[in-house]
N, C-alpha and C positions, 0 to 999 in steps of 0.2 A: 550740386544744385542745378546747374545748367542742363544736365541730362534729364533731370526730373521735369523741368519746364518743357523741354523738347518733347518728352514722352507725353506730357499732358496736352500739349498742342496737337500732337499727332492723334491722340485719342479723341480730342474735340473735333478735329477735322474728319476723322473716320465716322464719328457719330453724325456729323452734319451731312456727309455724303450718304450715309445709310438712311437718314431721315428723308433727304430729298428723293432718294431712290424709292423708298416706301411710299412717299406721297405721290410720286409719278406713277407707280404701279397702281395705287388706289384710284387715281384719276383715269388711268388706262382701263382698269377693270370696270369702272362706272361707264365709260364710253362703250366698251364692248357689250355690257349688259343692255345699254340703250339701243345699240345696233341690232342685237338679237331680238329685242322687243319690237323694234321697227320691222324686222323681217317677219316676225309672227303676224303682225298686223297686215303687212303686204300679202302674206299667205292667205289670210282671211278674205281680203279684197279680191284676190285672184279666184278664190272659190266662189264667192258671190257672183262674179262676172264670168264664171266657167272658163277662166283663162289658163288653160293647161300649159301653154307656152311659158307664161310667167312662172308658174309653179315648177316647170322643168328646170328653170335656172336656179331654183332654190333647193332642189333635192339631189342627193347623190345617185350615182349610177347603180348602186346596190341597195337603194332605199327599200325599207320594209315598213309597211303600214299595218297596224292592228286596229281594227274598227271596234266600236262599242259592242257589237254583237259577236265578237271573236273572229270575224273574217280577217284573214291575212292576205295582203296583196303586195306585189312587188311594184316597182316603178312604173312599168308599162300599163298595168291594169289600173293603178291609182290615177295616172294621168288620163287614161281613156274614160274612167268613171267621171272625172271632173269635167271633161269635154262633152259628155253625153247630154244631149238636149233634154232627155227625160229626167235629168237631175237638176233641179232648180232650187238654189239656196236663196231665200229672201232676206235672211238675217243671220249674221254670225258675229257674235261678240265674245271677247275674252276679258277676263279680269283676274285679280289676285295672282299676278304672275310672279314667279320666283325663278331667278336665274342662278345656277351654280356653275362657276367657271373652273375649268382645269387648264392645263397648259395649252393644248390644241383642241379642246373639246368643251362642250357646255351642255347642260341639261336645263330646259325651260319647262316649267310645269305651271299649270293654272286651271282655271274653270272656264268652260265654254258654254254658250247658249246658242242654239241654232234652230231655225225654222225653214221650212220649204216644202217642196213636193218631190217625190220620186215616182216616176211613171204615173203621174197624175194624183197620187195619194199623198195627203198632207202628213207631215211629221214635225215633231218638235222634241228636241233633246237638250238636256242640261247634263253636263258631265265634267269630268276632269280629263286633262290631256297632259302628256309628257312627250316632249320632242328632244331628241338627241342630235346635237349639231357638232360638226368637226370643222376645223379650220385647215384647209389645204388649198394649194394653188392660189394663195393670197385672197381667199374668200371663205365665208361661212356657207356650209351646205348641210341640210338636214339629212341624216342617214336612217333615222327611225322615228316613227310617230306611233303613239298609243293613246286611245281614248277609252273611257269607261263611263257608263251612266251613273249619275248620282241617284240614290234612293229617294223616292218621294215621300 
């Protein structure tokens, strides 16, 4: 009878440790999701202010960007386009964000709405975006971004 009691106690302890660990992971996941959403919002602010230096801290060295029109650019061109004074974003909002976490990676998807001018010509886009982030060197960095227009 004593060994049954000890086994039951060990099972209860294991269950408690597992529950606490699962709870800690859930809280950690929520915190990571919030951090990635904050990074997405900072990204938008950097675009509105044409702050390519801020964006450079958020994207990886091998960053790949696919624009709504199918144009693909690498890190250097993407940052140069952001800094170009002929590109002026007056509004950039995101909503309906969904974050999917993996061990050292995450995918953030949502809807964006942007307005501004390019070379003096006005534009307004509403579309979906998908950003792929990786966690390396103790920080999150975006390694790929894709946008597509929503049908009107």
